[in-house]
N, C-alpha and C positions, 0 to 999 in steps of 0.2 A: 362510469369511463370509463372507458378503453383506456388500460393503464401503458404507455409507453413504456418502450427498452434504456433499459439503462447498463450501461459500461463501464465501471470502472478498477481502481486499483489498491486494494486495501490489505494491509495486516495490524495485529491487537499483538501485540508481548504480556501477559499472565500470565500468573500462577498462581498455583493452589496453596496452600499452609497443609502440607504431608510431607512426606519424602522416604524413600527404604534405599539403602547400599549407602556406602560410602560416600574541469566546467567547459562544456562543449558552450556550442553555438547554441544562441537560445530559440531559435523556431526547428532545431533539429532535436529539441530532447522531450521529452514523453507530456504529455500535458491532459488535463480537462477539461471536457467543452464540450461545445457539438458542432458538426459540421452538416451546416444548412444549405437547400440550392438558393443559387444568388448570382442573380446576374450582373460580371462584374467583378467578381470574388477572386481573391488569391489562389485559388485548387481548380485545378481541369478533373480531379476523381471524387466518390460524395464520403471519405473518410479523409480527405481534406491532408494527406497525407504526399499528395505529386502537386508541386506548384505551377502554375502553369506559365505556356510559353507563349504572347501572343494574345492579345482579347479573344483569338479563337477558342481559346480553352478556358474563358475565368468565367468557371460556373459554379463553382461552391464557395461559402464564407466561413471561418472558424468561428466561432464565439466563445469566450474564456466559461468557464461555470458560474463564476458569482460574475459580480458588481459589474457596471455602466446600466447601458441600452440595453447592448446584446448581450445578454447573461443566459446562458443554457438553462437556469433554475431558478425559480424564486423559493423555495428553499435547501437551505445552504443541509442542512443536521439527516445524517443516515444514522443507522441501525446494522450491528452486528450479532453475526451468529455461530455458533460453531456444528458443527453435523458429521453423523462417520463415525470414523475410528478418535478415540481418545487423543486427548493433549497432554503429550508427554512433551517433561523437560528433562535431558540428560547431560550431567555434566565430566569432564572428562575424568574428575576426581572417582567417580563414581557414585555420587549420588541420582535419584531420581525421582521427578518430579510429574504426577498423574492425578488429570482430573476429567470425568467424561463430562462437563454443562459446561456451557461461558455466555458471554451477553454483552454488549457494547452498543455505545454510542460514541458519534462525535461529529464534527462540521468539515466542512468541504472550506478554504479559506478563501481570501479574497484575493489575496496576493500570490495569484498560478495564473499570469499572463501569456506568458511562456519561459523558459528558461530554467537557472536551479532556483525557484522559491519555494515557499510551504506550502503545500498542497489539499491537505486536511488537515487538523488542529484539532485539541480540545479531547482526544481519544481518551473516552477511560472506559476500562473493561472490568468486569465484577466477576471471579469464578465460583461456582456454585454457592453463589448472593452470600457467600463470603470475606474475600482475599478481592480489592480492586487496586489494580493500578494505579497509580500516578498520574498526572494529566500530560497525554504524549502526540509531540508532531508529526509530521513523516513529508518525504518529496521522494517523487518519482523517479525514477534512473534507469539507463540498461545494463541487463548484466552480463549479458550475451550479444554477438554479434550473426548476422545469418547473410544469406547474398542480402537480401535486398533490406535496405535500411528498417522498411518499415513491415520490419516482422522479426525487428529484434525480439529477444526475450524482455521483459519487465518486469518489474517490484516497484513494491515501495520498501527506505528505509523507516523506520520509526524508533524515536527517541526524547527521552525527555527535557522539556522547553528548557530546564535547565540545563546545562555541562555537569554541573556538580551534582546534581540530584539523581537519584534511584531512579530503574523506572517501575520499584515496586522494595516499599519493608512489610516485613508479616513479622509476627509470636505467636506461636503455636504453644502452648505452655511456659516451657525454660527455653522452649527451642527458636532462634530467629533467623530471618531469613531474607535474603537481597536481592534484586537482581539490576542490573547495571548493564548502559552500551546501547547497543541498538539491533535491531536484524530485521532483516528482508527477504520478503516473501513473494513468490512467483505464480504471475496471473497466467489460469489456462490460457495455455496460445488461441485455441479457437475462440475467445471470449476478447480478440486485442480489436484493436478499429474495428468492432462489430457490436449494433446494438445489441443489449439481450436483458431481462427480465433478468435477472441475480445473474450475480459476479462469483465465479467460486476463486478462489485462490487455496494455497497449501502452503505450508510451512515442510521443508526437509531436511534433512540429518545426512550426511552421508557414515558411508560406513566409519571412518577415523573420529566421529564424532563433531563433525565441523559441519556449519549449517553452509548448506547451497544456497545461494553464493554467500559472499562471506563479505560483498564491494561492489560500489558500480565498477563498468569496464572505467569511465576519466579518473575514478580516483578523489567524485566530486560528489554529494559532498564527502567527507573521511566519514568515514561508517565505524564508530568504536564496537570494537568489539563485546560479543554478550556474554556476559560474564552468570556466576552464579555464588555463591555465600552462603555454607553450608558451618560457619566458622573460620574456614578458610576461600579467596576467589577462585574460583575453574572454571574455565572456559566451559560454553553450553551452548546447545542445539535445541531446538523446537520441531517438534514433529506435529500439526494440526492441517484440519478443513476447516475453512469460514466460508462466510455467504453475506456480502454485503447488499442493503438492500439503500433505494434513498429514501428521504419521507416527501420527495415531489412527486406527488400524484398525478402522475398521467406528459411527465417530462423526460425526456431522457439527456442523457450523457453519458461521452463517449472517453475513454481513455486511448489517445492518440499517443499512437508511439515515437514518430520521429517524420520529418518530411527530407524525400529526398529532393536532392539538389539544391543544400545549405552550406 
C-alpha cells in the first residue's frame, strides 16, 4: 500500500546525563486532523482554512485526528527520531548538555476537536538508550503572526502531565540532573497545512540563550520557563532537529494552522 502523507507538529523534551561547563476562538487555533472533500462541508479550500460563504463554497470538511466516526487516524501512536546536528541544552548559568542520538514515541489525544485542548499525550523520549523523560503532554499554538492567519507560525508546548513533576530527573555518579517547565518547537513553514510524508521540526536557541519561541501569541496555555538544575535552577535553551512519523500506515494527518473568518 502506498503510504499517504502526514502533517503534524511535535516536540520532544529530552536530556542526556552528561554535562560540560558551569485563549483564542475555538476554530481559530491550530489542530490535528484531516481535510477531506465533502459536499456540504464547512470549508471552501482543500486545507480547511477558509470557511465557505454560501452553499456554493461548501466543498470540504474537517475531521478530527481521533474520536467519532469521522476520524483521521485509526492508530493514535507515533514515533520520534532525531537527526542532523547534535541535541544541545545550554543553560544561562553556563552548563551544556549534548547528545548525538535520541528516539521516542507518544500518542495523539482524542481531546483535540478544536481549541486549546491537549493534542498529544504520553510522549516519552530516550537519550542514548539511557536517560528517559517523564510522560509529557503537548498543546498546539500560534507563536508568530503573518499577513494571513493560515500562514501563522505554529509549534507545540510540551510539559509534564503534572505541573509539580520535572520533565526529567537523572543521576550520573554523584551528579543529579533535572529539567522542568515546557518547551515550544518550530514546525517547518513548508510543512504546515500541507500533506508530508515526514514532518520536520526544530528547537531554536537565540544568541542570548533563550528558547525561540518562549510563549504562544495568546498567552494561553501559559508556558512555564524551561530550566535545568545542576545544583541550582537556570533558564535553558534547546537546539535540535526532529522528525515525527505516524504509525497509521496509509493514513494522512494535517496540522491546520487556523481558520480565516472566525
